[in-house]
C-alpha positions in Angstrom: -39.8 3.5 59.7 -36.5 5.1 59.2 -36.7 5.5 55.7 -39.2 8.0 53.7 -39.3 8.9 49.8 -37.3 12.3 49.1 -39.9 15.3 48.6 -38.0 16.0 45.6 -39.2 12.7 44.0 -42.6 13.5 44.2 -43.0 15.9 41.0 -43.5 13.1 38.4 -45.0 9.9 39.6 -47.3 7.3 37.7 -50.1 4.5 39.0 -50.0 1.1 39.9 -53.3 -0.9 40.9 -53.5 -1.1 44.9 -54.2 -4.5 44.9 -50.9 -5.4 43.7 -49.3 -4.1 46.8 -51.9 -5.7 49.0 -52.0 -9.0 47.0 -49.1 -9.5 44.8 -45.6 -8.2 46.5 -45.4 -11.5 48.7 -45.7 -13.9 45.4 -44.6 -12.0 42.7 -40.7 -12.4 41.5 -38.3 -9.5 41.3 -38.4 -9.7 37.6 -42.0 -9.5 37.4 -42.2 -6.2 39.4 -40.0 -4.9 36.9 -42.3 -5.5 33.9 -45.4 -4.6 35.9 -43.7 -1.2 36.7 -42.3 -0.9 33.3 -45.6 -1.0 31.9 -47.2 0.7 34.5 -44.7 3.6 33.6 -45.6 3.5 30.0 -49.2 2.9 29.7 -49.7 5.7 26.8 -48.4 3.0 24.4 -48.5 -0.9 23.6 -45.2 -2.7 25.2 -44.1 -5.3 23.3 -42.0 -8.0 25.0 -39.0 -7.4 22.9 -39.1 -4.0 24.0 -39.3 -4.7 27.6 -36.5 -7.2 27.3 -34.3 -4.9 25.7 -34.9 -2.1 28.4 -35.2 -3.8 31.6 -32.4 -6.4 30.3 -34.5 -9.3 30.9 -34.9 -12.6 28.8 -37.9 -12.1 26.5 -39.4 -15.2 27.8 -38.9 -14.4 31.3 -40.9 -11.2 30.1 -43.7 -13.0 28.8 -43.9 -15.2 31.8 -44.5 -12.1 33.8 -46.9 -11.1 31.5 -48.5 -14.0 31.7 -48.3 -14.0 35.5 -49.8 -10.6 36.2 -52.8 -11.6 33.5 -53.6 -14.9 35.3 -54.1 -13.2 38.5 -56.4 -10.2 36.9 -53.9 -7.1 37.0 -53.6 -7.4 33.4 -55.4 -8.2 30.4 -54.4 -9.4 26.9 -55.1 -7.3 23.4 -53.8 -10.6 21.7 -50.8 -9.2 20.9 -49.4 -9.2 24.4 -49.3 -5.5 24.7 -51.2 -5.1 28.5 -53.7 -2.9 30.2 -55.3 -2.8 33.7 -58.4 -5.1 34.6 -60.3 -6.3 37.4 -60.2 -9.8 38.0 -63.5 -11.7 37.6 -64.0 -15.0 39.4 -64.5 -18.0 37.1 -66.4 -20.9 37.0 -65.3 -24.2 35.6 -67.1 -25.1 32.3 -66.0 -28.4 30.9 -64.9 -28.3 27.2 -67.1 -31.4 25.1 -64.3 -31.3 22.1 -62.4 -34.5 21.8 -59.0 -34.3 23.3 -55.8 -35.4 20.9 -54.3 -38.4 22.4 -50.5 -38.8 22.3 -47.4 -39.0 24.4 -45.1 -36.8 22.0 -44.0 -33.2 24.2 -45.3 -30.1 22.7 -43.7 -27.0 23.2 -45.9 -23.9 24.1 -44.7 -20.7 24.0 -46.0 -18.1 26.6 -48.3 -16.5 24.1 -49.8 -19.9 23.3 -50.7 -20.3 26.6 -52.3 -16.7 27.3 -54.2 -17.1 24.2 -55.4 -21.1 25.5 -56.2 -19.5 28.7 -58.3 -16.6 27.0 -60.2 -19.0 24.6 -60.8 -21.8 27.4 -62.8 -21.8 31.1 -62.0 -25.2 31.8 -58.2 -24.3 31.1 -58.8 -21.2 33.5 -60.2 -23.4 36.2 -57.6 -26.2 36.2 -55.1 -23.3 36.4 -56.9 -22.0 39.5 -57.0 -25.2 41.2 -53.7 -26.2 40.5 -52.4 -22.8 41.9 -54.5 -23.5 44.9 -52.4 -26.7 45.0 -49.4 -25.5 45.0 -50.3 -22.7 46.9 -48.8 -19.9 44.4 -48.9 -18.4 41.2 -47.8 -21.5 38.3 -44.6 -20.7 36.6 -44.5 -20.9 32.8 -43.3 -24.6 32.9 -45.7 -25.8 35.2 -48.4 -24.3 33.1 -47.1 -25.6 29.7 -46.8 -28.7 31.4 -50.5 -28.9 32.2 -51.8 -27.6 29.0 -49.9 -30.5 27.3 -51.0 -32.7 29.9 -54.4 -31.8 29.0 -54.9 -30.6 25.5 -52.4 -33.5 24.0 -52.2 -36.3 26.2 -56.0 -36.2 26.5 -56.4 -36.5 30.2 -59.6 -34.9 31.9 -59.4 -31.9 34.3 -60.8 -33.9 37.3 -57.9 -36.8 36.7 -55.5 -33.9 36.3 -56.4 -32.3 39.6 -56.3 -35.8 41.1 -53.0 -36.3 39.9 -51.5 -33.0 41.0 -52.9 -33.7 44.4 -51.6 -36.8 44.8 -47.6 -35.4 43.9 -48.2 -32.5 46.6 -48.7 -35.6 49.1 -45.8 -37.0 48.0 -44.0 -33.9 48.0 -43.1 -34.4 44.1 -44.7 -31.2 42.3 -41.9 -30.9 40.2 -43.2 -31.0 36.2 -41.2 -34.0 35.0 -42.4 -36.1 37.8 -45.9 -34.6 36.8 -45.4 -35.6 33.4 -44.0 -38.8 33.5 -47.1 -40.1 35.9 -49.3 -38.7 33.4 -47.8 -40.5 30.4 -47.8 -43.7 32.0 -51.4 -42.9 33.2 -52.3 -42.3 29.4 -50.8 -45.5 28.1 -52.8 -47.2 31.0 -55.9 -45.9 29.9 -56.3 -44.0 33.0 -58.7 -40.8 32.3 -61.7 -41.2 35.0 -61.6 -40.8 38.6 -62.5 -44.6 39.7 -59.3 -45.6 37.7 -57.3 -42.5 38.6 -58.3 -43.3 42.4 -57.1 -47.0 42.4 -54.3 -45.8 40.8 -53.2 -43.5 43.3 -53.9 -46.2 46.2 -51.7 -48.5 44.3 -48.8 -46.0 43.9 -49.2 -44.8 47.3 -48.8 -48.5 48.5 -45.8 -49.0 46.4 -44.1 -45.8 48.0 -44.5 -47.3 51.4 -43.4 -50.7 50.3 -40.1 -48.5 48.7 -39.1 -47.0 51.5 -39.6 -50.2 53.5 -37.3 -52.0 50.8 -34.5 -49.3 51.5 -34.9 -49.7 55.2 -34.1 -53.2 54.9 -31.7 -52.7 53.0 -29.7 -50.4 54.7 -29.8 -47.9 51.6 -32.4 -45.2 52.9 -30.1 -42.3 51.8 -30.6 -42.7 48.5 -33.6 -43.4 45.9 -34.0 -46.6 44.3 -33.3 -46.2 40.7 -35.9 -47.6 37.8 -34.7 -51.1 37.8 -34.7 -51.8 41.3 -38.0 -50.3 41.5 -39.3 -52.6 39.3 -37.8 -55.5 41.0 -39.3 -54.2 44.6 -42.6 -53.7 42.5 -42.9 -57.2 41.9 -42.1 -58.2 45.2 -45.0 -56.0 46.5 -47.2 -57.5 43.8 -46.0 -61.0 45.0 -46.9 -60.4 48.5 -43.7 -61.1 50.0 -43.3 -60.4 53.4 -40.7 -58.1 55.4 -39.1 -61.4 57.1 -38.7 -63.2 53.6 -37.4 -60.2 51.7 -34.7 -59.3 54.7 -34.0 -63.2 54.9 -33.1 -62.9 51.1 -31.2 -60.2 51.7 -28.9 -61.6 54.5 -28.6 -64.7 52.1 -27.3 -62.3 49.2 -25.0 -60.4 51.1 -23.4 -63.8 52.9 -22.9 -65.3 49.3 -21.8 -62.2 47.1 -20.8 -59.6 49.6 -22.9 -56.6 48.1 -26.4 -55.4 47.5 -27.6 -57.4 44.3 -31.8 -56.5 43.2 -31.2 -59.1 41.0 -29.6 -61.8 43.4 -32.3 -61.2 45.7 -35.1 -61.4 43.1 -33.6 -65.0 42.4 -33.3 -66.0 46.0 -37.3 -65.2 46.6 -38.7 -67.0 43.7 -36.5 -70.0 44.2 -38.5 -69.8 47.7 -41.6 -69.2 46.2 -41.5 -72.3 44.0 -40.7 -74.7 47.0 -43.6 -73.4 48.6 -41.5 -71.5 51.3 -43.6 -68.7 53.0 -41.3 -68.0 56.1 -37.7 -68.4 57.7 -39.0 -71.2 59.5 -39.9 -72.9 56.7 -37.1 -72.4 54.6 -34.4 -73.4 57.6 -36.5 -76.8 57.8 -36.7 -77.4 53.9 -33.1 -76.3 53.6 -32.1 -78.8 56.5 -34.2 -81.7 55.1 -32.6 -81.2 51.1 -29.2 -81.4 52.9 -29.9 -84.3 54.5 -31.2 -86.2 51.3 -28.4 -85.0 49.6 -25.8 -86.4 51.8 -24.5 -90.1 50.2 -25.5 -93.2 52.6 -22.8 -95.1 54.0 -23.2 -98.8 52.7 -23.0 -101.2 55.7 -20.6 -104.3 55.2 -21.8 -107.8 55.4 -20.5 -110.6 55.7 -20.9 -114.2 54.9 -20.0 -116.3 58.3 -20.3 -120.1 56.7 -17.3 -118.6 54.0 -15.2 -117.1 56.7 -15.8 -120.6 59.0 -14.6 -122.4 56.2 -11.6 -120.2 55.6 -10.3 -120.7 59.3 -10.3 -124.5 59.2 -8.5 -124.2 56.2 -5.7 -122.1 57.7 -5.8 -124.2 60.6 -5.3 -127.4 58.4 -2.3 -125.8 56.9 -0.5 -125.5 60.5 -0.5 -129.3 61.4 
């Protein structure tokens, strides 16, 4: 190592827990380390978030997030007014709450202080955060913490269901708080709040995602996401069991007729075929060919009265005499 401390700097020092250097340097952000170092240096008095914010030039909300970060991993403890002290981390075990949940889809804003209080008073929330951090493979930020507490406390989803939801979102590589909240809201509205129904819904969602990728490949739009309206059409086609061949043929018909992709037009084609009982390309071609033949006007055959023609010929012959 080419660098070492200047000996003159060792005249005054302060303590930082060894566990911070051993376990947390890699996962902690610069702001979180600054906040911890400030508290370490000023451990002789209660450090308020507003004081730390002013001294370090960091937003007060960022300071509160940092305090919660260090509290969640057991480096700091909360003395109920956000002044902190160093503690040893204790392993927690899940203890599920029996109190009824408040079911609502209205968004509730939660401050870092409120979240810290929730963690301090709920073994279930503490356990839920630990499981969520394992899924994220890192410490949760304030937005993620707020989202999980909201889903649990205000939407009423159980811890087991929330964990299943997070695991599914990780498999889909969609762990943003907004996406998770949208799925949680949909589950809440559908009454999905037990392991069995959650598993069934996850299987359905996984099937849909595979189907969406297939649709994008057929339509040549793999580089973009399906919008809400397009996903609604695609979900309907999946539920109806339309085959890849049928959808691709409908797409070809759509392009031939309009020159551009239209989910609504394809939808009309598919359900028109369904109404007529067509299940594949061959049955469509046979049915359409038959329909064209039947729609052509029939040519009338000329009929002749030979007796009348003979009489006309005789009369004409008589005139020539």
